[in-house]
N, C-alpha and C positions, 0 to 999 in steps of 0.2 A: 633478447629473450631469443635468441637462437642458440640451438640447439645441433650438432651438427650437424647431416644433410637436409634434415627436416626445420622448419620454422613454429618453433614451440605457442606460435603467437597467434598461427594458420590457425595450430591445432584445436588451440583454445574458444577460437570463433566457431569452430565445424562445430567442435565438442556441445558448445553454451546454445546454440542455435536448433541442434540435431535434437537434441534429449531434452529441450520445451519442446516440440513441437512433439515425440515418438508421443512421451509419457502425456502434455497432453490431452493426445490424438485418443490416446487411450482411456485415460478419465472419460474425455467428450462420449465414448461410445460401449462402454461398461456398464456404468451407471445408470440403473431403475430408473426413470420418472420420479420425482420426489421424494427420494431418499437424502439427498442435499437439499439442507436446511433450506426450510419455506419456500423451496421450489413448486411447490404447487402452487401458491400463494401468487410468489412473484409469474408464474406460466398464465399464470387468469388473465393479466394484465395485459399481458403481447398477444395474446389469443385473441380479446376484444378489441386487440387497436388493428388487428389484422383481419377481420372478420368482418369491423364495423368502418373501418375507414376514419375515425375519429377519436381522439380523447377522451376515454369514462368519465366523469364525474367522482371523485372518492366513496360518496355512498351506495355507486350504483354493486342492485344483492347480488347480480353475476359474479364480481367478484371479493367480495367481502369475504376475511378470511375466519372459516366454521369457530364456534366457538367464542374469540376473539371480536368479531364486530365491526371490526376497519377494514380497511384496502390498505394498499401498499400507493393506492394511487395518489393518494391524499399531495405525497412525497414527491422532490425531481425521480421523472422516469424516463429519460433521457437514449438507459441501456434499451427498452422497451421495445417504444419508438424506431431507433433502428433495429432490435430482433421483428417488430415488425412490418416490416419496411423490408426486410430480406426476405421474408419470408409472401408478401405480397409477392413481388418477384418473383421469385422462382416459381407461387402458385401459376401467373404466367406461362410462366416456359414453360413446365409439365406439372403433373399431377403430384403434387406427392402424399405420404400418408403422414397422417396424424403420428410415428416417432419419425416422420423422416420433418416434418415440420421439426420437435424438438431437437432433432440434431442440428440441424439449419440455425433455428434458437441457442444453441449449443455456442456454435460455432464461430459465433459473431464476438462472443464472449474469449474463444480463444485466438481469432486477430488481433481483440483488443488487451491479449498476454503477447501477444508475438513483437505488439508493437508497445510494449511495454519493455520486456528483451531489447529493445534496438534503442528506444531512447534510457535504458539504465546501462544502457552498453555506453552509449554515450555519456553521460552525466558524468558515472566516470574515471573521463579523461578529462574531467574538467575540474573532481574533487583528487584524483590524486597521482603524483608525475609520473611512478613507477609501476609499472606495467603489471607486476602484479600483483600489489593491491587491486588492479582495474578490478582482475577477475575474481581478485577474489571478492571485492562486494561487489559485482556483477551475479556472479552464484550464488555466494549468500543471501541475496534479496532474492533471485527469480526459483533457487531451487529448494530455497526452505517448505513440506511438504506441504505445509498447510498456506504458503502462499500458491503452488502454480496449481493446488483446487479451487481457489476463488474462478478462475478461469475455465471450468468444465463446468459449470451449470448457470439457468438460467438467474441473474443476481443486480446490483448496481454495483457492488463490491470491485470486481472486476475493472471497471468504465473507472473508480475513483481513482484505482494502484494506479491504473494509468495518466489520470489526471498528474497527481502526486509527484511521479516520474520526470511530465512532458512540466510542469509550471517548475522546478528544482531545475531541468535541463534551461529553461528560456532562463531560468530564474540568471545562477552562473552563466551561461554564456552572455545576457544583455549587462555585466559588469566587466565580460574582460573585451564587449566590441561596444563600452556603453553607451548600449542600448539601440545598438542596429533594427533592421527595419525589419530581420527578421526574427529575430530575439526577442522581440515585442511583440510578435503576430501567434510565435509557440508560447511566449507563455499571459496573451488572450483566450488562448484556445484550450491550455489547460485549465486554467482558473474555469470556462465555459465548462467545458467538462466535469469537474472540478463540483461547482454547482447544480451543476444536474442531471446529480447523480448519486452525492453520498454529503450530509450533513456535518458526520464525524469527524471530516478534514476539513470540516471550513477553517479551522484553520490555518493552514496552509494558505487562503488564500487573504489571511491575516500578516501575513508573516511574507508572505509577498509582497504586498502595501509593503508592511515596513519597510524592506529590508528593498525595495525599489528606492522609496524615500531616499533612506538613510544615504544611497549611494547617490547622491545629488550635497549630498551636505558633508563639510570641509573645513580644514584648518589652514587657515591664510595668514601670517604674520599673527601666529598669536591668537586670532579673531574665529570665531566661527566662520565660516561661508555659506551660505547657498546655491545653488545652481539653477533660479527661480523657471530660464528661459526654460532650458533644457527639459527639467524636470515636466515644464505643466507644456510642453509638446512632446513628449513622446509619453507622459501620463493622461492624457486627453486622447491619443488614441486608441492608449489602451482600454482607454472606459469606458469610447463609443465600441470601440471592439465589441471589448463583453457585452456591456452593457444590448448591444445587439444583439446579444448570443441568446440568453437568458434572461432580457427585459420579459419575452414575452408569456412565459412561463408564472411569474412572479407574481406581473397583471392580472392575470387570466386567473388565479390563484386569491388575488383580491378582491379580485370579481364574485365568481363560486361561491367564494367563504366568505362574507360579507367582510373583507380585510384582512380575515388572515390569509397573508401571502404567500408565511412557511406555514399555511395546512394542519399545523401539532394540535394547536389544538379543539381545531373542528375534528382533525382524525379519532382525538380523544370525547370528543361531542359524542362519534359517533360509534363510537366503542360503550358508550355508558346506555348509548340507548338501544344495543343488539347483543351483548356480549353476557357473555354465561356469568353470575356470580363472583366463581373464582376468581374472573380477572378482569373484569370488569371494576376502571378507571374507580367508580362510587365505592366499591362492596371489594377491591381486593386488597389483602394484608400482606404489608410491605414492610418492610426493617423501620423506614420509618414514624408510619400514623400508633408501630405496637411501642413506639417512644424509644427504641436502641437506637446506640450508636454507631457512624458508619465502622470505629474500630473494632466493636462488636462484633458488626455483618463480615467485616476483614479478620480475625479474629474463633470465631467462631462456625462458620462456615470452611468449604474448600474453597472459596472461589478467586483465592491467588493461585490456588495448581490446577481447577481449572482450566483457569482461566490460559495461565502460561502452559499447560499440557498440549489447550486446544489450540492458543496463538501457532506451537512448532506443528503439531499434529490433531489430528480430530476429526476423520472423516461420516459420512453418510450424516444421518442427525445425529450426530454424537454422539456412535455406538463403536466406530471401530479404529482403533489404537494401536498404535505401528508398535515395533522391540521398543524396550524398555531403553536400547543400549540409543538407540534411535533423541528422545529424551535426555539421556543424563550426556550426547555428545554436545548437541543444540544449548547445552543451561552450563554447562563447563565452559565452550566455546563464547556464551555471552558474556558468562562472570566475570569470565580471565581478558576481556577483551575490553568489557565496559570500567574494571579493574583499575587494567593497567593506561585505560586514556586518565584515568579522575589522580591516578596516586603518582604518575611518572614527569616531571616534567618536559614541556617541549622543547621548549627553545635550547638546553645543553643539551639534547639530545637529536637534532634533528636539523638536518638543511636544505627542508623538503620545499620548493618554490612552484606549489600549485594553485593554493587558493588563495590567495589578496596578502601576499607574506608581504606588498609591498605595501598594503594599506590594513598595521595590526587592528589596529580599533574595531576596522569592520570584520574584520576577521572573525573578533569576539565579538560584535554584533548576532553575526554568522552563526555563530559557534549556539548564543543564546537563542536562538529565533529556532536551531536545530533540538535543543531540547525542549523549550515550548512547543514544536511538532510532536512531537514523543512522550511527551506528557498529557497534548491535551486529550485524545482518542484516551489516554488508559483513564484522566477525570472524568469524561465521560461515561464512563461505562460502567462505575463503581457508583455514582452520579445514579445512574439508569434504574442498573439494582436496587442499590437505596430505597430511592421517591416512586417507583413502577413498578417492573415490574423484576427478577432476579434473574438475571440470564448473564450468569460468568462463562461468558465463551471470545476464544481472543478471536471468532474473527474480527469482531468490534474492536479490537487492537489494533489488528493491520497493518492502519494508517501510520503508524507510526516505524514498522518497518523498519524504509528505508533511512530518515535518522538515525534510525537507531545502530541501522549496520554503519553506517554511515563512524561511526563512536567506536562499534569493537573493533571495524580496522585500522580507524586512527589508533585503538592503546596495541593494536597487530603489532600496527607499524614502532608505535615504541617499545615493544618493548624488545621485538628486532633488532633497534636502535642499541637498548639499555646494553639486551646480550653483547653483540658485538664491544665496547666499552666494559662488559666487565669480562671478557673474555682477551684485551687486550692487558689490562691493570692489573692481573691476578695468577693471568698464566704463562702469557707471551713477555709481559712486562715493556713486549714492542706491536707497532702497530699489524695489525692481523691482515693477511693483505687482500684487496676488497678484490678480486676474482673470488677468491676462495670462502669467504663468508656471503660472497652473496651466490653464488654455486648452494654454497648450506640453505641461505633464507630463501631462493628459490625450491626446493625442493620440501622443503617443508610448509608451503604456500601449496606448491601444486599438491601435497599428500595432505591438504585440509581439504584441497578441493575436490580430490581425489575420495576424497571420508563423505563429503556432501553427496556426491553425486552418490555414493552406496550408498546412503542413508535414503534420498532415495527411490533407486532402485528396489530395493528392500520393502522400503513403505508401498510403492505401487506394484508392485509385481509377487512381492512375497505374501504379501495381505491385504489388498483390497482387495487385487484383483482374483486371488482365487479366494474372498470371502462374497462376492458375486457372483463367483461360477456356482462357488453350494448351494448359494443364495436362489439363482436361477433356476438352477435343477431341482 
C-alpha cells in the first residue's frame, strides 16, 4: 500500500489510533454524569467498591436502581472493580473531586477501547490477506458511532467488546500456531473478560470452545481422527486459567444467592420485592403475558428500526440522533456487503489465502460460528423485549458487531472480485491489468474509510458536542 513518497499503511495506522483517542476523549469529558444509559445505576456500584473497599451484595439498598428495585451487582462486575481500584489509587495519590473520580472511571473504559482498537487491527491481519480489507474492517468496527460511544462512560459493554476482539484474536492466532502458549493465554484472557462483563456475549465463549475442539478434528485416510493428546494438554491449561479467573465470582454468587450462580433469578426476585408495579416482574405487562406473538411485537412496534438506528448511533438516553445520511450510509454499506457475501460465489471469485483455506471444512465451521455469534445477541434482545421488558436498544446487540463486519467486508471483497471479472468479460474481453484495478480498489476502500471517518466526526462535533454545549449553557 505504498503510494509516492509516503506509506499509506503508516498513515492509516496513525489516523486509526489518533482518531479513536481524540473522539473518545471528547466524549469522555463532554457528557454530563448520568446522561449515558444507566450510568447512574452502574456508577453506584463503582462508588460503593471505591468507598467501602468490598464488593456489594446485589440487595444492597444504596446501589438499587430507583423504580426498578434491583441492582447491576447481581451480574458480573469486573469492569466496575477495575474502575474502583483505579479510583482508590488516584485517591491515595491526590484528592480528586467527585467529577474527577467520574472521569477516572470513564478513562478505564477509554483504555478498554484503546486496547480493543489494537486487537481489532491485529485480528484484521489474521482474517484478511489484503491490507485494504484489514483497515476497512478495523475502521468499520471501531468508528461506528455507537461502537466508540460504549468506551466513553461507565458500563460493562466496553470490556465485553474488548473481550470479543481478544477471544477471536487468540482463537484464530491459535489455529495458525497450533495453539501456542501465547495464543492459549490470549484466548483465556478473552474468555475471562467476557465471562465477567456481559452475559449477552456468552455465545462467543461457546463458539470458542467449539472451534478450539474442532481444530483437533481431521480426516485421515477417509476416517475422522481426533488429536486427544494435544486437545487435552492445551484444553486443560486454558480451562485452569479460565476457572482461576472467573470461578471466584460464580462461587461467590452461588453462596450469596442460595445456589443461583448466575444471579439472574435472584435479581428478578429482588425486583419483585422493591420495584414499582409498572416494572415489577410480577405485575409488569409484556407482549408475552398479553398473549401476543413475537412476530406481532416485531411487526407492530418500532423494535427493528429503533434497534438498527441505535446500533448505528443513538447517544445520551436514546435521545441524541445523528444525521439521517449517517444512518443511510451505514444501512446501505451493511446491506450491500451482506448481500454480496450471501449471493456471490466465493471459490469462483477469490484466491484469498488468509483464513483456513488449507482446511476448507474448518473455514465453513468458522463461518457457521460467526453467524451464530452475530445472531445470538439479536435473539437474546428480542427474547428479553418480548418476555421481560421492551427495550429496543442497539447496544444490546453490539456484541454482534465484529462478526457482522467480518461478513460485510468479505462481501465487499467478493463484490470487488466480481466487478473485476465483469469488466474483463463485458468491456475489454482482455485481462485487466492488476495494477490498474488495484488502484481503483484502493481508491474505493480509502473512500469508504473516509466516509466512515466523516460520519463519525459529523456525529461528534456537529451533533453531540453542540448538543451538550447548549445543554450545559
